[in-house]
C-alpha positions as semicolon CSV with decimal commas, in nm:
position;residue;x (nm);y (nm);z (nm)
1;M;9,745;-13,371;18,398
2;P;10,117;-13,327;18,315
3;H;10,204;-13,211;17,963
4;D;10,393;-13,527;17,871
5;I;10,090;-13,746;17,942
6;A;9,863;-13,510;17,745
7;H;10,106;-13,534;17,453
8;E;10,098;-13,916;17,464
9;V;9,721;-13,955;17,473
10;E;9,653;-13,942;17,098
11;P;9,872;-14,237;16,994
12;L;9,740;-14,438;17,290
13;L;9,380;-14,372;17,183
14;E;9,458;-14,456;16,821
15;R;9,605;-14,794;16,918
16;L;9,316;-14,879;17,147
17;T;9,030;-14,777;16,918
18;N;9,175;-14,925;16,600
19;A;9,213;-15,266;16,768
20;Y;8,937;-15,518;16,701
21;G;8,762;-15,667;17,003
22;P;8,398;-15,776;16,972
23;S;8,246;-15,928;17,284
24;G;8,405;-16,263;17,363
25;H;8,694;-16,196;17,123
26;E;8,894;-15,925;17,300
27;G;9,241;-16,074;17,238
28;P;9,402;-15,785;17,042
29;V;9,284;-15,532;17,302
30;R;9,402;-15,752;17,588
31;L;9,750;-15,767;17,431
32;L;9,758;-15,387;17,409
33;M;9,648;-15,346;17,770
34;R;9,902;-15,604;17,886
35;D;10,175;-15,411;17,703
36;E;10,065;-15,085;17,865
37;L;10,015;-15,210;18,222
38;S;10,282;-15,479;18,264
39;P;10,576;-15,233;18,294
40;L;10,383;-15,046;18,565
41;A;10,218;-15,326;18,761
42;D;10,351;-15,555;19,032
43;A;10,159;-15,851;18,888
44;V;9,938;-15,916;18,586
45;E;9,704;-16,212;18,538
46;T;9,387;-16,310;18,357
47;D;9,080;-16,466;18,509
48;G;8,902;-16,768;18,365
49;L;8,687;-16,559;18,133
50;G;8,974;-16,351;17,992
51;S;8,962;-16,025;18,189
52;L;9,307;-15,876;18,251
53;I;9,385;-15,796;18,616
54;A;9,687;-15,577;18,694
55;R;9,783;-15,534;19,061
56;F;9,960;-15,222;19,188
57;D;10,095;-15,264;19,541
58;G;10,068;-14,958;19,761
59;A;10,150;-14,884;20,121
60;S;9,888;-15,128;20,249
61;E;9,732;-15,453;20,125
62;R;9,388;-15,313;20,210
63;P;9,175;-15,138;20,117
64;R;9,150;-15,295;19,773
65;I;9,048;-15,045;19,505
66;M;8,918;-15,200;19,184
67;L;8,924;-14,990;18,869
68;A;8,737;-15,139;18,574
69;A;8,684;-15,063;18,206
70;H;8,572;-15,311;17,943
71;M;8,771;-15,419;17,640
72;D;8,487;-15,545;17,423
73;E;8,304;-15,346;17,160
74;L;7,979;-15,406;16,979
75;G;8,022;-15,653;16,696
76;L;7,867;-15,939;16,507
77;L;7,910;-16,316;16,491
78;V;7,902;-16,528;16,175
79;R;7,581;-16,732;16,188
80;R;7,617;-16,907;15,854
81;V;7,736;-16,860;15,496
82;T;7,476;-16,883;15,220
83;A;7,523;-17,101;14,914
84;E;7,607;-16,783;14,719
85;G;7,883;-16,686;14,966
86;F;7,708;-16,411;15,163
87;V;7,751;-16,402;15,543
88;Q;7,450;-16,401;15,772
89;F;7,518;-16,281;16,125
90;Q;7,416;-16,262;16,489
91;P;7,459;-15,918;16,654
92;L;7,677;-15,898;16,965
93;G;7,549;-15,623;17,193
94;G;7,287;-15,352;17,166
95;W;7,286;-15,242;16,803
96;L;7,009;-15,042;16,646
97;D;6,911;-15,210;16,319
98;Q;6,956;-14,885;16,125
99;A;7,314;-14,857;16,253
100;L;7,404;-15,189;16,087
101;I;7,304;-15,126;15,728
102;N;7,555;-15,023;15,457
103;Q;7,856;-15,028;15,691
104;R;8,205;-15,172;15,651
105;W;8,308;-15,471;15,864
106;V;8,602;-15,703;15,918
107;V;8,546;-16,076;15,964
108;L;8,819;-16,204;16,196
109;T;8,906;-16,551;16,066
110;S;9,185;-16,799;16,129
111;H;9,322;-16,692;15,789
112;G;9,326;-16,324;15,884
113;A;9,094;-16,024;15,857
114;V;8,841;-16,033;15,572
115;P;8,674;-15,701;15,482
116;G;8,306;-15,684;15,397
117;V;8,002;-15,460;15,381
118;T;7,639;-15,492;15,486
119;G;7,478;-15,438;15,147
120;I;7,164;-15,243;15,071
121;K;6,941;-15,258;14,766
122;T;6,992;-14,961;14,537
123;V;6,727;-14,691;14,555
124;H;6,679;-14,712;14,175
125;V;6,483;-15,037;14,200
126;M;6,297;-14,979;14,527
127;T;5,928;-14,914;14,545
128;A;5,814;-14,594;14,710
129;E;5,697;-14,797;15,008
130;A;6,034;-14,975;15,042
131;R;6,225;-14,649;15,036
132;G;6,058;-14,534;15,356
133;K;6,091;-14,850;15,562
134;L;6,353;-14,943;15,820
135;F;6,549;-15,252;15,730
136;K;6,552;-15,529;15,989
137;R;6,871;-15,709;16,086
138;E;6,720;-16,040;15,974
139;E;6,714;-15,902;15,618
140;M;7,080;-15,802;15,622
141;F;7,392;-15,986;15,512
142;I;7,764;-15,917;15,473
143;D;7,915;-15,919;15,125
144;V;8,277;-16,038;15,155
145;G;8,335;-16,083;14,783
146;A;8,305;-16,462;14,791
147;T;8,161;-16,647;14,492
148;S;8,012;-16,936;14,691
149;R;7,995;-17,096;15,036
150;T;8,294;-17,312;14,944
151;D;8,490;-17,006;14,834
152;A;8,407;-16,819;15,157
153;E;8,493;-17,114;15,379
154;Q;8,800;-17,254;15,201
155;R;8,967;-16,951;15,040
156;L;8,871;-16,685;15,292
157;G;8,855;-16,914;15,598
158;I;8,518;-16,792;15,722
159;R;8,353;-17,023;15,974
160;P;8,037;-17,006;16,185
161;G;8,119;-16,835;16,513
162;D;8,389;-16,608;16,369
163;P;8,370;-16,257;16,521
164;V;8,297;-15,954;16,305
165;A;8,417;-15,604;16,403
166;P;8,323;-15,258;16,275
167;D;8,578;-15,123;16,027
168;S;8,628;-14,762;16,136
169;R;8,958;-14,582;16,197
170;F;9,069;-14,320;16,449
171;V;9,066;-13,963;16,314
172;P;9,117;-13,628;16,495
173;L;8,845;-13,384;16,392
174;A;8,905;-13,019;16,307
175;G;9,095;-12,840;16,582
176;G;9,253;-13,157;16,719
177;Q;9,063;-13,183;17,050
178;L;8,772;-13,393;16,925
179;Y;8,843;-13,753;16,828
180;L;8,633;-13,963;16,590
181;A;8,661;-14,342;16,620
182;K;8,478;-14,666;16,685
183;A;8,469;-14,839;17,023
184;W;8,496;-14,542;17,256
185;D;8,262;-14,766;17,453
186;D;8,485;-14,850;17,630
187;R;8,833;-14,781;17,498
188;A;8,794;-14,434;17,649
189;G;8,769;-14,594;17,994
190;L;9,072;-14,816;17,924
191;A;9,275;-14,509;17,828
192;V;9,174;-14,330;18,149
193;I;9,302;-14,625;18,353
194;V;9,632;-14,642;18,162
195;L;9,696;-14,269;18,205
196;A;9,609;-14,279;18,575
197;M;9,831;-14,582;18,637
198;R;10,123;-14,408;18,469
199;E;10,075;-14,109;18,695
200;L;10,031;-14,321;19,009
201;R;10,347;-14,519;18,939
202;A;10,544;-14,200;18,883
203;G;10,423;-14,040;19,206
204;G;10,491;-14,304;19,468
205;P;10,275;-14,576;19,625
206;P;9,910;-14,503;19,713
207;P;9,772;-14,590;20,059
208;N;9,599;-14,905;19,927
209;T;9,629;-15,182;19,671
210;V;9,494;-15,099;19,327
211;F;9,358;-15,355;19,081
212;A;9,328;-15,215;18,728
213;V;9,097;-15,452;18,543
214;A;9,024;-15,462;18,170
215;T;8,706;-15,668;18,154
216;V;8,551;-15,884;17,881
217;Q;8,194;-15,930;17,757
218;E;8,042;-15,620;17,915
219;E;7,819;-15,557;17,614
220;V;7,652;-15,898;17,647
221;G;7,582;-15,898;18,020
222;L;7,865;-15,753;18,235
223;R;8,016;-16,103;18,246
224;G;8,384;-16,021;18,282
225;A;8,327;-15,773;18,563
226;E;8,139;-16,037;18,758
227;T;8,421;-16,293;18,747
228;S;8,704;-16,042;18,798
229;A;8,528;-15,873;19,091
230;Y;8,487;-16,216;19,250
231;R;8,863;-16,262;19,207
232;V;8,965;-15,917;19,339
233;Q;8,710;-15,880;19,623
234;P;8,719;-15,498;19,614
235;D;8,652;-15,267;19,906
236;I;8,573;-14,985;19,660
237;G;8,479;-15,015;19,293
238;I;8,535;-14,738;19,037
239;N;8,412;-14,803;18,685
240;L;8,539;-14,595;18,392
241;E;8,300;-14,578;18,100
242;S;8,188;-14,383;17,798
243;G;7,904;-14,151;17,887
244;V;7,593;-14,052;17,697
245;A;7,641;-13,701;17,557
246;S;7,336;-13,489;17,476
247;D;7,493;-13,193;17,297
248;Y;7,383;-13,262;16,940
249;P;7,056;-13,236;16,746
250;G;6,788;-13,494;16,816
251;I;6,862;-13,564;17,182
252;S;6,738;-13,370;17,485
253;E;6,862;-13,302;17,836
254;E;6,563;-13,497;17,963
255;E;6,721;-13,805;17,802
256;A;7,085;-13,738;17,901
257;Q;7,282;-13,447;18,047
258;E;7,651;-13,478;17,951
259;R;7,824;-13,237;17,714
260;L;8,161;-13,269;17,542
261;G;8,437;-13,051;17,684
262;K;8,265;-12,993;18,019
263;G;8,451;-13,262;18,213
264;P;8,392;-13,623;18,315
265;A;8,056;-13,720;18,462
266;I;7,914;-13,927;18,745
267;S;7,624;-14,158;18,665
268;L;7,363;-14,104;18,936
269;H;7,118;-14,361;18,798
270;D;7,109;-14,626;18,529
271;S;6,923;-14,952;18,479
272;S;7,201;-15,157;18,644
273;M;7,293;-14,969;18,963
274;L;7,269;-14,671;19,196
275;P;7,600;-14,533;19,323
276;N;7,695;-14,523;19,690
277;L;7,609;-14,165;19,789
278;Q;7,902;-14,128;20,030
279;L;8,133;-14,233;19,747
280;R;7,952;-13,987;19,521
281;D;8,016;-13,704;19,767
282;F;8,380;-13,808;19,800
283;V;8,423;-13,787;19,421
284;I;8,252;-13,447;19,407
285;E;8,470;-13,307;19,686
286;T;8,789;-13,446;19,531
287;A;8,705;-13,296;19,191
288;R;8,639;-12,959;19,357
289;E;8,970;-12,969;19,545
290;I;9,181;-13,044;19,237
291;G;8,988;-12,814;19,003
292;V;8,844;-13,077;18,769
293;P;8,504;-12,990;18,614
294;L;8,242;-13,254;18,686
295;Q;7,906;-13,333;18,527
296;F;7,616;-13,553;18,635
297;N;7,394;-13,786;18,436
298;V;7,067;-13,964;18,515
299;L;6,969;-14,230;18,261
300;S;6,667;-14,457;18,240
301;G;6,853;-14,722;18,041
302;Y;7,226;-14,807;18,020
303;G;7,420;-15,064;18,220
304;Q;7,783;-15,094;18,322
305;D;8,044;-15,296;18,509
306;G;8,013;-15,095;18,830
307;S;7,702;-15,295;18,914
308;A;7,898;-15,622;18,912
309;M;8,159;-15,474;19,147
310;Q;7,884;-15,337;19,369
311;R;7,728;-15,682;19,408
312;S;8,047;-15,887;19,447
313;H;8,076;-16,104;19,760
314;A;7,918;-15,909;20,048
315;G;7,892;-15,590;19,840
316;A;8,115;-15,288;19,782
317;P;8,053;-14,915;19,734
318;A;8,084;-14,843;19,362
319;I;8,051;-14,554;19,122
320;N;8,059;-14,501;18,746
321;I;8,273;-14,216;18,610
322;T;8,230;-14,143;18,239
323;V;8,391;-13,969;17,944
324;P;8,106;-13,796;17,751
325;T;8,061;-13,958;17,410
326;R;7,846;-13,875;17,109
327;Y;7,679;-14,143;16,893
328;L;7,730;-14,447;17,118
329;H;7,675;-14,798;16,979
330;S;7,756;-14,712;16,620
331;H;8,059;-14,726;16,389
332;H;8,159;-14,370;16,475
333;G;8,169;-14,187;16,809
334;V;8,319;-13,856;16,919
335;I;8,491;-13,761;17,245
336;H;8,679;-13,453;17,370
337;R;9,043;-13,500;17,473
338;D;9,012;-13,272;17,777
339;D;8,729;-13,482;17,923
340;L;8,948;-13,790;17,907
341;L;9,250;-13,614;18,060
342;H;9,038;-13,467;18,338
343;A;8,893;-13,812;18,408
344;A;9,245;-13,953;18,443
345;Q;9,344;-13,666;18,672
346;L;9,036;-13,725;18,887
347;L;9,093;-14,100;18,904
348;T;9,453;-14,051;19,013
349;A;9,347;-13,816;19,291
350;L;9,071;-14,049;19,409
351;V;9,306;-14,346;19,440
352;R;9,560;-14,139;19,635
353;R;9,292;-14,030;19,883
354;L;9,131;-14,370;19,941
355;D;9,315;-14,470;20,257
356;A;9,177;-14,713;20,517
357;A;8,999;-14,447;20,723
358;T;8,833;-14,289;20,419
359;V;8,718;-14,623;20,284
360;E;8,582;-14,724;20,626
361;R;8,382;-14,401;20,639
362;I;8,242;-14,458;20,288
363;R;8,154;-14,818;20,370
364;H;7,982;-14,732;20,699
365;F;7,603;-14,746;20,718
366;D;7,404;-14,627;21,019
C-alpha cells in the first residue's frame, strides 16, 4: 500500500468510527461514504432501503464485481419515556446484556444529539445476592437528565423510535498501530473499500465494472445487502467485514483463529454462508503473489452480507474478507492498522485480476 494512503488512513478511520449510524439510521455514515466515493465513481445512487451504490466503470461492462461493507452499527431504539423522564429502549442488533450496562449513549433526536447513560444501582445498597447477578436488558434504562416525560419529549425532543448510538470516540493506542473505537463492525470494511477505490482510480481501469456498496441494516438481518445485490446483479461478490480476533484472554483458537497484526482473514465457515472454494483459492493465490499475509477463520456463529450476494438472482460466488477485531459488539473494539492496509492492498489486486476469463473459471461447476 503506497505511503500516502497509509498516512491518510487514520483521519479516515476517525471520521467513519465517530459517526453515528445505528441500524436503520445510517444517514451520517452514508453522507461520509458519498463524500469519499463520489469524486472517484462514475455514478452514485441509493437503493430503496438506503444502501449507497457507487459504480466504477472499467474496461468491460461485465463481469460485475460487487464489494460490500455495512454502514450500520449496533444501537438502541427509544421504546418509551417513563413518567419520571427515563428512557426505556429496544436493542438493535446482537448485544450482550452485560455490554449495555453503565455505558454512555447518544439519543439522536430531531432537536439534536442528547447524551445519556445506562444507569446501575450503586454497590453500597445492593444485597450480596444482587451483586453477583447479571442485569437483564429489561431492567435497564437510559438517564438523559430529564425531570419528567414532558421534559424529555418537549425540551429534549425525545420520541419513541428515535435511534440511540454508543458514545465512544476514536483513540490510537500506545505505539500508534492499534486503534480503539466503536463500530469497527463494519467501519473497518468501509475504510478498506475507500482505500482500494482510491488506488484503483489512480491506477487505471480494471477489466470489469466494480460496484462499491455501503449497505444498511446488516446487524438486523442483512437487509441492505439483499436489496442492493438484487440491484447490482453481481458476477462475483466480495464482502469486507470485521473479523473475530482470538488473541486476548478468555477466548480460544477453537472459538476463533484471527490475530491482530497477522493480516486480513478469509471466513471459511459461518452461520450464514460457505465461500466458493475456487474464489477462496483465487484469493489465497493472489495474496501469495503480492506478499500479503493471510489468515483463516472458521466460526460456528456470525453472519455477514456475503451471504446475500451469494444468493442474489441465480447465485454468485462470494467470499468474506475480514479485518481482525477484538471485542466485537461492544462500545470499544481494537484493530491493527496494518491488517486494514493489507486488506485494501489485497482487495485492489483481486479486482484488477478478475477479468472475464477468471470469473468464468471461478463460476464454472462440473
